[in-house]
C-alpha positions as semicolon CSV with decimal commas, in nm:
position;residue;x (nm);y (nm);z (nm)
1;X;-0,324;-1,191;-0,876
2;X;-0,260;-1,398;-0,562
3;X;-0,094;-1,224;-0,263
4;X;0,207;-1,451;-0,315
5;X;0,246;-1,318;-0,670
6;X;0,226;-0,959;-0,549
7;X;0,481;-1,016;-0,275
8;X;0,711;-1,192;-0,519
9;X;0,694;-0,890;-0,751
10;X;0,761;-0,649;-0,466
11;X;1,049;-0,861;-0,343
12;X;1,201;-0,888;-0,690
13;X;1,168;-0,513;-0,745
14;X;1,331;-0,440;-0,411
15;X;1,613;-0,687;-0,464
16;X;1,694;-0,569;-0,815
17;X;1,692;-0,201;-0,728
18;X;1,884;-0,248;-0,402
19;X;1,739;0,071;-0,257
20;X;1,476;-0,057;-0,013
21;X;1,571;-0,096;0,351
22;X;1,387;-0,238;0,649
23;X;1,263;0,048;0,863
24;X;1,015;0,106;1,143
25;X;0,679;0,281;1,097
26;X;0,482;0,433;1,382
27;X;0,135;0,288;1,440
28;X;-0,108;0,563;1,340
29;X;-0,374;0,658;1,596
30;X;-0,673;0,881;1,539
31;X;-0,761;0,967;1,897
32;X;-0,910;0,767;2,183
33;X;-1,214;0,554;2,252
34;X;-1,390;0,584;2,588
35;X;-1,474;0,242;2,732
36;X;-1,793;0,158;2,925
37;X;-1,595;0,151;3,250
38;X;-1,470;0,506;3,189
39;X;-1,123;0,406;3,071
40;X;-0,973;0,525;2,742
41;X;-0,777;0,338;2,477
42;X;-0,642;0,417;2,132
43;X;-0,916;0,453;1,872
44;X;-0,936;0,138;1,660
45;X;-1,243;0,237;1,458
46;X;-1,221;0,209;1,077
47;X;-1,065;0,502;0,893
48;X;-1,369;0,559;0,672
49;X;-1,736;0,569;0,763
50;X;-1,959;0,424;0,644
51;X;-1,824;0,101;0,502
52;X;-1,953;0,112;0,144
53;X;-1,973;-0,266;0,098
54;X;-2,319;-0,418;0,141
55;X;-2,396;-0,727;0,345
56;X;-2,504;-1,034;0,147
57;X;-2,868;-1,012;0,046
58;X;-3,112;-1,206;0,262
59;X;-3,285;-1,512;0,122
60;X;-3,611;-1,681;0,220
61;X;-3,424;-1,909;0,461
62;X;-3,117;-1,702;0,558
63;X;-3,120;-1,341;0,686
64;X;-2,751;-1,303;0,595
65;X;-2,575;-1,575;0,393
66;X;-2,224;-1,670;0,495
67;X;-2,032;-1,491;0,220
68;X;-1,829;-1,173;0,165
69;X;-1,896;-0,875;-0,063
70;X;-1,604;-0,649;-0,160
71;X;-1,595;-0,298;-0,308
72;X;-1,290;-0,120;-0,447
73;X;-1,263;0,241;-0,332
74;X;-1,054;0,468;-0,554
75;X;-1,080;0,796;-0,364
76;X;-0,889;0,727;-0,041
77;X;-0,590;0,963;-0,010
78;X;-0,664;1,092;-0,356
79;X;-0,653;0,742;-0,499
80;X;-0,283;0,706;-0,422
81;X;-0,343;0,421;-0,176
82;X;-0,550;0,121;-0,286
83;X;-0,853;0,076;-0,061
84;X;-1,103;-0,208;-0,037
85;X;-1,414;-0,230;0,181
86;X;-1,580;-0,566;0,249
87;X;-1,885;-0,686;0,441
88;X;-2,002;-1,035;0,525
89;X;-2,170;-1,258;0,777
90;X;-2,057;-1,557;0,982
91;X;-2,306;-1,809;1,118
92;X;-2,171;-1,804;1,473
93;X;-2,239;-1,591;1,778
94;X;-2,053;-1,262;1,826
95;X;-1,867;-1,407;2,125
96;X;-1,740;-1,703;1,923
97;X;-1,638;-1,482;1,630
98;X;-1,464;-1,239;1,867
99;X;-1,249;-1,520;2,006
100;X;-1,166;-1,630;1,651
101;X;-1,069;-1,275;1,551
102;X;-0,806;-1,272;1,826
103;X;-0,639;-1,589;1,691
104;X;-0,345;-1,472;1,473
105;X;-0,391;-1,772;1,245
106;X;-0,719;-1,631;1,115
107;X;-0,521;-1,346;0,957
108;X;-0,252;-1,572;0,809
109;X;-0,256;-1,647;0,436
110;X;-0,030;-1,954;0,400
111;X;-0,024;-1,913;0,022
112;X;0,149;-1,574;0,043
113;X;0,422;-1,637;0,302
114;X;0,743;-1,836;0,341
115;X;0,744;-1,801;0,719
116;X;0,489;-1,672;0,967
117;X;0,542;-1,639;1,340
118;X;0,371;-1,465;1,630
119;X;0,561;-1,237;1,867
120;X;0,383;-1,244;2,201
121;X;0,413;-1,024;2,396
122;X;0,480;-0,763;2,132
123;X;0,795;-0,555;2,120
124;X;0,710;-0,231;2,306
125;X;0,930;-0,019;2,078
126;X;0,711;-0,115;1,781
127;X;0,372;-0,224;1,908
128;X;0,156;-0,176;2,215
129;X;-0,095;-0,437;2,100
130;X;-0,119;-0,790;2,240
131;X;0,101;-0,942;1,970
132;X;0,284;-0,894;1,641
133;X;0,319;-1,121;1,341
134;X;0,658;-1,164;1,172
135;X;0,636;-1,245;0,800
136;X;0,883;-1,339;0,528
137;X;0,741;-1,355;0,177
138;X;0,856;-1,402;-0,180
139;X;1,054;-1,662;-0,377
140;X;1,400;-1,775;-0,261
141;X;1,652;-1,497;-0,312
142;X;1,387;-1,227;-0,355
143;X;1,215;-1,208;-0,020
144;X;1,080;-0,925;0,191
145;X;1,042;-0,917;0,566
146;X;0,786;-0,721;0,764
147;X;0,612;-0,716;1,099
148;X;0,248;-0,632;1,165
149;X;0,115;-0,491;1,492
150;X;-0,230;-0,611;1,599
151;X;-0,471;-0,430;1,829
152;X;-0,814;-0,552;1,943
153;X;-1,092;-0,385;2,140
154;X;-1,444;-0,454;2,265
155;X;-1,590;-0,110;2,199
156;X;-1,942;-0,198;2,318
157;X;-2,058;-0,483;2,538
158;X;-1,831;-0,728;2,719
159;X;-1,579;-0,998;2,628
160;X;-1,850;-1,262;2,681
161;X;-2,122;-1,066;2,502
162;X;-1,962;-0,820;2,258
163;X;-2,188;-0,575;2,078
164;X;-1,911;-0,407;1,878
165;X;-1,549;-0,512;1,838
166;X;-1,275;-0,320;1,659
167;X;-0,942;-0,446;1,529
168;X;-0,662;-0,271;1,345
169;X;-0,337;-0,405;1,207
170;X;-0,050;-0,219;1,049
171;X;0,298;-0,279;0,915
172;X;0,531;-0,137;1,182
173;X;0,863;-0,266;1,048
174;X;0,994;-0,398;0,719
175;X;1,079;-0,322;0,358
176;X;1,013;0,031;0,236
177;X;0,899;-0,130;-0,091
178;X;0,568;-0,168;0,096
179;X;0,487;0,191;0,185
180;X;0,144;0,134;0,343
181;X;-0,008;-0,189;0,467
182;X;-0,293;-0,155;0,716
183;X;-0,632;-0,304;0,782
184;X;-0,943;-0,283;0,995
185;X;-1,200;-0,542;1,108
186;X;-1,526;-0,469;1,288
187;X;-1,772;-0,729;1,419
188;X;-2,121;-0,689;1,557
189;X;-2,441;-0,894;1,604
190;X;-2,675;-0,927;1,310
191;X;-3,020;-0,794;1,407
192;X;-3,194;-1,079;1,227
193;X;-3,041;-1,359;1,436
194;X;-2,850;-1,397;1,763
195;X;-2,640;-1,670;1,598
196;X;-2,513;-1,456;1,309
197;X;-2,230;-1,202;1,326
198;X;-2,164;-0,923;1,080
199;X;-1,800;-0,849;0,988
200;X;-1,667;-0,543;0,805
201;X;-1,317;-0,503;0,662
202;X;-1,115;-0,209;0,532
203;X;-0,768;-0,260;0,385
204;X;-0,518;-0,005;0,253
205;X;-0,212;-0,096;0,044
206;X;0,053;0,115;-0,130
207;X;0,347;-0,078;-0,274
208;X;0,619;-0,020;-0,530
209;X;0,538;-0,028;-0,901
210;X;0,217;-0,230;-0,888
211;X;-0,058;0,022;-0,953
212;X;-0,395;-0,149;-1,011
213;X;-0,253;-0,486;-0,902
214;X;-0,270;-0,363;-0,544
215;X;-0,647;-0,410;-0,563
216;X;-0,617;-0,770;-0,680
217;X;-0,380;-0,838;-0,392
218;X;-0,616;-0,688;-0,133
219;X;-0,917;-0,875;-0,271
220;X;-0,733;-1,205;-0,255
221;X;-0,604;-1,152;0,097
222;X;-0,934;-1,030;0,244
223;X;-1,119;-1,327;0,093
224;X;-0,861;-1,563;0,243
225;X;-0,869;-1,422;0,595
226;X;-1,249;-1,407;0,590
227;X;-1,263;-1,776;0,494
228;X;-1,018;-1,864;0,771
229;X;-1,218;-1,660;1,022
230;X;-1,529;-1,853;0,919
231;X;-1,345;-2,183;0,962
232;X;-1,216;-2,094;1,308
233;X;-1,558;-1,964;1,413
234;X;-1,699;-2,306;1,324
235;X;-1,437;-2,479;1,537
236;X;-1,214;-2,597;1,251
237;X;-0,838;-2,631;1,289
238;X;-0,628;-2,398;1,073
């Protein structure tokens, strides 16, 4: 199921029932991260450790092929919230990939949205990250609106030479038909090559009346944003 199909189903369910409002959701923190300079910021590390997805297997000519492996996890929060882990490589330096990660367009799936806009700077009542994305999705007459808050951090290294980056995004406003929508992205150098970057995703989704289809939605979205991150990391226009 494509993300657009999922969002259409959620929107139709919400519209027909008439009982889902747009509300705010607090961005969930799990503590603080101490920076190399001694400062402290909100912890943006993944919720679960380790990431259970494996990197693509090395070949005779490529220590980490440019592809993504995904694993469905059915134990998070007792299995109530759909959870996918993914791991892949990008044939670009960590600094280049880090810049691409911070481009909101690399997290935009055009096939699943009617409108997509970036709120920069973010609204302080909802998000203390650098920006938010405002999304409207679903077929005409059955749409849902929601906003995502984005946070980024160089956890190890520097902006010019990152050794570990952490990103989290979360729905902070929108239809209560989508109860949980949150994701994590980590990047780090691949030990086999200075020109290859490892990326690791986690994504949690809990929406109305979809059950197993939540996993299909996550798989489709994560594959899309990985592909767009690869394109941007190679200097392509999105």
